[in-house]
N, C-alpha and C positions, 0 to 999 in steps of 0.2 A: 797402538792398541796393546792391551795387556797380553802378556805371554800366557799361553794356555798350558795346562798340565800335559806332560808326557808320562805315560805309565811305564816306569822303569823298575828295575830290580832295586829293592831297598836294602839298606845296610842292616846289619844284625847287631843288636845290643846285648852283650852277655849271652849270646847264643839264642836270644829270642827277639822277634820283631814286635816291639811294643808301641802302640799308637794311642795318642790322646785325641779325643774329640771334645772341643771346647765350645760350649754354647754361650748364651747371653743372660742367663739368670744371674741375680746379684752375687751368688756364691762362686761364680766363675772367676771373680777377682782373686780367689784363693791361689790361682795359678801364678799370679804376680810374684808370690813368695816361694814358689816351688823351684827345685832344681829340675828344670825340664830336660836336662841331658839324660835323665832316666828313660825318656821316650825316644824311640827310633825316629818317629815322625809326629808332628803336632798339627792337627787339622782344625782350623777355626771355621765357625759357621757365621755367615752374615757379618754383623758388626764386631764379632769377637776378636778380629785381628787387632783391634785397638787395645786389648788387654795386655798383650806382650808382643814385642818384636820377634820373639822366638817361635813364630809359626812357620810352617812349611807349605801348607795348602790352605786356601780359602775357598770354601764351597758356598755358592750363593745362587739364588733362583733367577729366572729371566726378568722378573719384575723388580729386582733389587736396584735402588737408585744408583746411578753411576757416580754421583757426587759423594757416595758413602763408601766407595771402594778405596783401598789404600793408594797413596800417591806413588807415582813412578819416580825413580826406577825401583823395582822390587829388588830385594837381595838375591844373590845368585841361586840360593836354594829354594826360593819362594815361587809358588805357582798358583794360578787361579783356576778353579774347577767350575766350569760352566755347565749348563744343561746338556750340551752336546757331549760332555764327558760323563756326567752322572746318569743320564737317562739309559744308555746302553747297559751300564752296570746294574741299574735298578731292574731292568727287564730280565737280566740274567737270574735275578732272584724272585721272579714271578710278577714284577710290575708294581706300579704305585697303588693300585686299588687294594691289593692285599697287604702291602707293606705299610701304608699310611702316608698320606700326602702332606707331611710336614718335614722341615729341614733336619731335625735331629735324626730322624730315621733315614732320610735321604743321604745325609753325610755319612751315617754309619754304614749303610749298604755300599756306598761308593768306596769307603775305606776298606771294607771287608773284601770287595772284589778287586780293587786296584792295588792295594798295598799288601794284601794277604797276611795280616798280622797273626801272631800267636796270642797276643793279649790286646784287647781293645778296651780302653778306659774312657768313661764319659764324666764330664763335670759341667755344671751349668746347663744341664739338659733335662731337668726334672719336670718341666712343664706344669709347675705349680706357681700360681701368680698371687702376689701379696694383695690383700684387699683392705687392710687397715689403713686409716688415714696417715699420710706422710710416708708410707712405705713404697719403694720403687718396685716395679715389676721386672725390670731389667737392670743390668749393671750400669747402663748409661742414663737411667731414669725411667720414665713411663714409655712403654712400647705396646704394640698390638699383640695380644696373646694368640698368635696364629694357630696353635694346636687346638684351641678351644672354639674355633669357628665352626659353624654348622657345615659339616662335610661328611659325606657318606663313608669315606675311608677312615674317619677318625672317631667312630662311635665308641671305641674302647682303646684308649692309649695303652692301657695295661696289656691288653691282648696283643697289640702290635709290638710291644716290647718283648713279649714271650716269643712271638714269631721270629723277631730278630735274633734273640738268644739261641733259638733252635737252629737257624741257618748258620750262625757263627759256629755252633757246636759241630755242625756237619762239615765244617772246614777246620776242625780242631783248633778253634780260636776261643779262648775264654773271654768273657765280658764282665766288667765290673763297673760300679758307680762310685766315684770318688767324692760325691757330694756330701756335705755335712748338714744339709737340711733335714728336718725331722720327717718330711713327707716327700714322696716322689711318685710320679706316674710310671716310672721305669721299674720293672720287677727284676732288676739285675742285682746280684750280690753286692753288698756294701763293703768297701774296704777303705781304710784311711790311707793317706799318702805315705806316712812313715812305714806302714805295713806293706804298702804296695811296692816300695823301693826294695823290699826283700826278694831276692831271687827265688828263695825256697817257697815263699807264699805264691808267687806267680805260677810255679809248677804245681803247687797244691790246688790252685784254682782250676787249672786244666784238668786235673784228676777228678775233682769234685763235680765239675759241670756234667760229667758223664752220667751222674746220678739224678739229674734234675728232671729228666723227661721220660715219659712212657713211649718207647719207640713205636709200638703199635698204634698208639693214639696220634703220634706225629704223622705216621704214614696215612692214616685215615683223613686227617685234616688237609694234608697236601693233595690227596686224591679229590677231596671236596672242592678245593680251589681249582684244580685242573678241570673238573667236570663243569664248574660254573663258567669258566673260560673268560673271565673279565680281564682281558689284556688290551692295553692301549699303547702300541709301540712308540708313538710320539711322546708319551709321557704326559700329555695334556688331557688327563682323564676327565677334567671338569667339563670339557667340550662334549662328552658323551655320558654325563652323569645320569641323564634321564633313562639310560639303558640299564642301570644297575639296580638290583633289588636290595633295598636297605635291610629287609628282614633276613634275607639269605646271607648277607655279609655279616650281620649281627650273629647269626648262627655259627658262622665260621670263627668269629671272635670267641664265642663261647667254647668252641672245640679247642682253640689254642690254650685258653685258660685251663681247660680240663686236662690237656696234655701235660701241663706243668704240675697241676695238682695231683695227677694220677701217679706221679713218680714216688 
C-alpha cells in the first residue's frame, strides 16, 4: 500500500516556507521548466504528479482511480495525501460546504493547515476550461471540468477563492497565482515566476495582503457561516446536500466577495 503523509515540521527556504500547489490545467506544464528548488514543498493534485518528478505531496480524492496513482516505490521525500489526511484539515477551516468541494481548494487548505507556509503559490488551478476545437482542457488532454459541475458548494468559485485568501491571511500566509493564462477563477494576486523568485517580492506580498480585506466584513461573513452551521465532519457533504439552502450559501458567497471589494 502507498505510504501516507505524516505532518512533520517543514524546512525553511531563505527564511520562508514557500509551497507550490500544482494543478492540471495546460499551463501547469510551465513547472517543467522552473527551478522548483525555490519552493520548500511542491504539492501536486490528482494527475499533476506526471508533470515533474520533483513533487513532495500528492493530494487526491477517494474516487481517484488507483491505476492513475504514481508507481511504487515513491521517492523518500514523497507522500500521498488521502481523504483521511485532508478532511480533518478542511474541517479546521470550516468544512467543505463553505470552502468549495473541488480539489484545488481542498489541496490548498490541506497545505495551509499541514505545512503552514508563509507563501502559497498556485499554478494550473485557474478552473477555466478551453472550449475551442482542438484545445485541451487539461495538460494530459481532455478531462472532466470538475469545478464546473452542478454542486451547491461551487456556485461562485471566485468567492471560494476569496475565502481561501482570507483564511491564509489569518495565518500570515500570502497567496499568489503563477498562472500565465489571461483569465482565472482565482482572485489571487498574479505574479510571474521570475518575480516570485525574488525574496523581496515575497515579503512585499505578505505586507500588501493585509490591505485586501475589510476586517469587519470578514468577521460578519464568518459569523454567518457559523450561524448556518453547515458542517459535515466526514467530508462527504454530497450525502447531505438536500439539507443545504442554496440561496443562503449564495448569500455567503456574496458576502465574501464584498469583504474583498470593501478593502
